[in-house]
N, C-alpha and C positions, 0 to 999 in steps of 0.2 A: 346746326344750330343757327338761331337767326341773329344777323349781324345789327341790319337796320333795316327800317320801314318809312318810307315818305309817304305823305298822305296830302292831298289838296281837294278842297271843294267836294268834302265829303262830311254830313252830319255838321257838326260844329266847325269844323277845321275848313275856314275858308281860304286862308293863304297857306302855302307850303309850309309842313313841320317834318321834322325829322326826328324820329326816336331811334336810339341805337344801343346796344349792348356791348359796343366796343369800350375795352378798358384803357385808361390812361396809362401813364407809365409808373403810377403808384404800385408798389408792390405789397400792400397792405391785404392779407390773407390770400396771396398768391395761390397757394397749393391746391386750395377748395373753393374759391369764388372765381377763379380765372382759368379759362381753359385754352390753351394755344394750338387753334385749330388748324393753321398754317404758319408756315415760319414769318415770324413779326405780327400775325394776327393773333391777338388776345382779345377774347369775349368773355362778358360777365354771365354769371350762371342765375344773377338775381337784379331785380330792379323794382322799385316801388315810386308811386305817383302820390304827390299831395295836390290839394286843391279843394276850393270851396264847394259847395252843392252846385250844380249844374253848371260847372266850368269846364266839362269835356272829360273827365277821367275816364268814365264808363264808356265814351265813345273812342277812345284809343284802344280800348279792349275789344269791342265791336268790330274795329279794322281787321283782325285777325279772324274773329269768327265770319265775318262777311266774306272775305278772301278764300277760308277753307270751304265753305258753302258754295261758293260761285264756282270753283274749280270742278266742282262734282254734280252740280244741278244740271240734270237733263230737262229742259223744259219741254213742252209737249207741243207747244204753237208759238208764234210771232208775238202773240197779246200778252204773254208773262212777262212780267217786269223784271230786271235784271237783277233787283233789290239794292241798287245803287241809289244813295239819297244825297241830294246836293244840299250845299248850305243854303237855307230857305229865308234868310234874313237880310236879303238883297234881292233888286230887281234884276241884276245881270247874273249869278252865278247858278240860278236854276235852269237858265238855258244853257249852260256849259257843261261839260263832263267832268265826273270826278276823276283823280288821277291818283294812281298807286305805284310804287315801287317797294321792291321785297330782296334783299338780299341775305343769302342762307348758305350755310354749307353743310353739305353731306360729306362725312368724314372730312377730308382735305380739299375737298372740290369746292371752289365758290360758284353760285347761282345766282342770276340776276332775273328777276321778274318784271315787267311793265304791263299796266293795264291803265287804259283810259275808256271810260264807257259813261252812258248816261243810263236813264231808267229804262229806256226802251231797246237800245244797243251798244254792242263794242264798237269803237273807233280804231282802237289800238291795242294789242296784245304780243307781247314777245318773251321769249325765254333765250335767256345765254347762260352759257357756263365759261369757267377760265381753266384752260390747260397751260396758259401762259400768263404774262402780264394783259394781255390785251383780251377783250372777251370774245368768244366764239358764238355767233347766232346758230340755235338750234330751229326755232321757228320763228317767223314774223307774220303779224295777221293786220291788214289796215282795211278800212272801209272806203272803196272806191267804188264809183258809178254805182252807187246804191247797191252794194253787196259787199260781202266780207271776200277778201283776197289772202289766201294764205300760203306763205311760201315756206316750204322745210329745205333746211340744209343738209340735203342727201348726201354729202361728201362725209358727213358725220351720224346724222340720225338716217340710217340707211333704210329705205322703202321703195317699193313699186311707185310707178307713176299711177296705178290703180287703186294703191293704198292711199295715195295722196288725195286723188279725186274724191275717194270715197270718205275719207275724214272731212274734206271742204263741204261736201253734200251735205254731211250729217250736221256741221257747224253751223246752226242757226245764228241770226244776228245777235240774239240775246244770251246766246251760251258761250262757254269757254271752249278754246280748243281742247284742253283736257276733258271736258265731257264728251267732246264729239270722238275724242280718240278711243275712250273708253268703250265705245259702241263698235269698234273694229277689232277684229281679232287678228293682232299682229304684234310683235316685240319691237321695241324701240326703246332700248335700254337706256340711251342717255336723258331721254323726256320721261320714261317711266320711273326712272331713279328719283325725279324731281316730284312725281305724283304719290310715289310711295312713301317720299318723306312727307310730304304735307298730309296724306291720311293717317300716318302712323305717328308723326311727331308733333302735331298742332292740335292739343287738346280742346274741347269746347270749355267756354268761359263759365266759372261760377260765380253766379251774382247772390246776394241776401235772401232772394227768393228760390233759389234752387234747391229742389228737393233731393238732398243728396244721401239720405241713408238708405234708400232703395238700392244705389248704386253701391254702396259699401257692404249691404248685406249681400247682394249678387257677388260681389269680387271676393268676400269672407269665404263664403259657400264654395268658390272655385278654387282657390287657392290658400292653402292651410299656414303658408310661409306670411302672408299678409295677416292673417288672422293673428298670427302670433306676434307679427309687428305691431299691430293696433293695440293689442292688450297689453305688451311692454309699454308703449305709448301713453296709454290711460293710466297704468298704473304708476310711472313716473311724474305724470300730470297731476297726480294724486286724486284719482277718481276712486272710489269704491268698488269699480266693476273689476271682479276677478275670474269673470268666464263670459264667454259667449257660445251660443249653439244655434245653428241654422239648421231649417227643417223646411225639406220641399213639401207644399201643400197642394192639393188638387182641388179648384174651384168649379162649381157648375156653372156654365154660359148660358145665359139667357137667350131664347130665340131672336129675341130684338138685337141683341149684341151681335149674334152669330150672322144676323142677316146683315147688318152693316159692315162687319169684317170681309165677309164673303163679296160685298161690292166694292171693296177697294184693291186698287190696281197695284198698290204698293206691297201688299202681303203675297209672299210666296204661295205658290199653288200646293206644294207639299204641304203647308202649314195650313192651308184652306181645306184640304181633305182631311188632316188629321184631326182638325175640330170638328168637321160634320161627322167624322166617325166617334171621335170620344166625347164629344160634347161638354168638354172641360179644358181649363188652362190651369197652369201650374204657377205658383208664387212660392216665393222664400221668405218664412217667418222666422223673424231672430228674436231670440229672448236672451235677456242679460242676466247674468248671476252676480249679484251684490252681497259681498261679505261685509257685515257689521259687528260691531262691539257693543254690547249693552249688559245689563246687570245679569244677564242669565249666561253671559260669555260671549263667543263667537258665533255667529249664526249666518246662514246663507239663504237668500230670498230670491227669486226669479221673477223678472219682470219684462212683458214684451217691449219692443220699441215705442210704441206708442205712448208710453208712461214714462219716457226717459224726457229730459229737459231738452230743449232747443239747442242748446251748448253742447251736450252730449252728442246728440245726433248729428250737429254740424261738424263737431270734431272729428267724428268717425268719419264722415264723408269728405272732408277736407283732406284728412291723414291718407285715405284710401286714394285720392285721386294724385297726391303728392307721391306716395309710395309707387302708384303706376307710372308717373312721370319720371320718377328716378329709375325705375326699371328699365323704361324704353329709351331712355336719353332724350325725352319729349319736352315740349313748351307747355307751361300751363300759366294760366292766367285767371287770378281772383280778384273781384270788385269788392270793396270793403271787408277786407277779411277779418277784421275785428267784430262784424256783425254778430251777435249772440255768445261773443267770447270774450272772456276776462283778459285785461292788457297782458298779464304774465303769461297767460296761455299762449297768446299771440306769438310773444318773444319765444317761447319755448318751441312752437311749431317752426320758427325761422331758424332757431337753432339747430334744430335737428336737421333741417334741409341743408343748411350751409356748411355743416360738419361731414356731409357726406360727397365723395371725391367722384363725379361723373360729369356727364354732358346735358344733364337736364337744367332747363332753364325755368325760373319763376317769377313771373310778373304780377305785383299786387296793386290796389290801389288802397287808400287808408286815410283816415282822419286821425289816426292815433300818433299824434306828435312826439311823445316821448321816446319812440325810435330813433329819433335824430340826435338823441343822447346818446345813443348805442353807436355812433360811429367811430370808428378805431377800436371798438372793443367787440361789435358784432358786425357792423357793416362797413361799407367802402362809400365814400364820399361821392364817387362816379355812378353808383347805386341808386342815387336820388334824383328825382325829376318833380317838375310841378306844372301844373295847368292853371290857367289863367284867363278869365274871359275879359276881352277889350271892351270897349264901350260899342264897337260894331256888333257884339253879341258871339262874335268868333274866338276861338280857342287859341292860345299862346301857349306853346310847349317847349320848356326849356329844363335844362340839367343843373342842379348845384354847382357843378364845377365851374359854370359860365361865371361863379360870382369870383371876386378877387379878395384875398385876405383872411379865408375861412379859417386858417390856424389859428388867427388872432381873437376869434369869436369863442369866449368861454363857455358858451350855452347855444348850441343852435337852435334848440327848440325855443329858446326865448328869443331868440333874433327873428325865428319864423313868426311866433307870436307878435313881434313887435313890427312885422311887415316887411322886413329886411330883403325877404325873397318873394313877396308879393302871394298870389294864389291863397288868399284869405277872402271871406265873405265880406262885402261892403256893406257893413251894418250902420243905417243911418238913423241917429236920435230922431 
């Protein structure tokens, strides 16, 4: 589970900010919304972020996607950019590195990752874990004398000198130690545990433009339990969908598409050989059963997914992703969750997630401020965060619990609308 992330000089985050899942002493919804990952360490399963358009909400989610991608990206040469984008609205920050820190738990073991890089190279990369109150370094990487110098703690992460040298050789200045380690055939359990966690537990972000139904259709085809779960969900959410059928359909591939695929280095050789032999590819087509009542009685009709509403397909996609996160105990982040969804459906989605007891985490951004009035009925105060744009154009990130006297406020939604918490658009007459 993620404990906290620190960000500095990345996208709209100029000055260092900290986002945290650490719970306060509040015991509201303790059994389902809080997980005690270690003695005295209580982490939230849910958080949401409010803020005006262009205030930096989406950029917070981009941090997790960037770190996940950077860990595993194998760059072909030194000319490839790292993907780091510094704060651009300043004459100084574009020449300075971006800085990240992430603390997370694998079971009850705490890890601490530090990264400092610019658009061309990594200057600092470190990984620690905690077997006591003090962190133990697993590896440390620094930019010295125009080259990356990587030091492994071989007392813990046991490996031969030859293996260390091989990883160092493969680790280009613009890639992560993890990406280089992936190219060397050996076991480093303490480091590999962190890699396995990032790969399995940090899911890609969902934004309003994400085409989710293909994902949901594939997952339903593979997992009958998910199919049952989604049908139960849409039934309770008052859709008239009573069944879903998924079929594998073979499609002929054109010669132009085949030539293009065969030219790509990221397509496995076995798949290229199969395509050349069969000249086709498989897709999953999903058909929905709709049950309606009319003057003739109860009737069933079948329609493909392209005739479903945006809200229906987005609901299936989001719920399929949330189901996967809950099943894996993973972290999922959704930008503008209310896009194409009715407000009552948003609340129902959150209710379903928060009523499940496990180690999954959900982070959302939203403009739907009535959720603020569900605090103490659905949400906790320490789950609410805000982004506000400063005059410098940079993002300020802060928590609702930083404000005093919250229990004396009759309506948190009205207080937010009245500007007490900031994070509103500055509309000028």
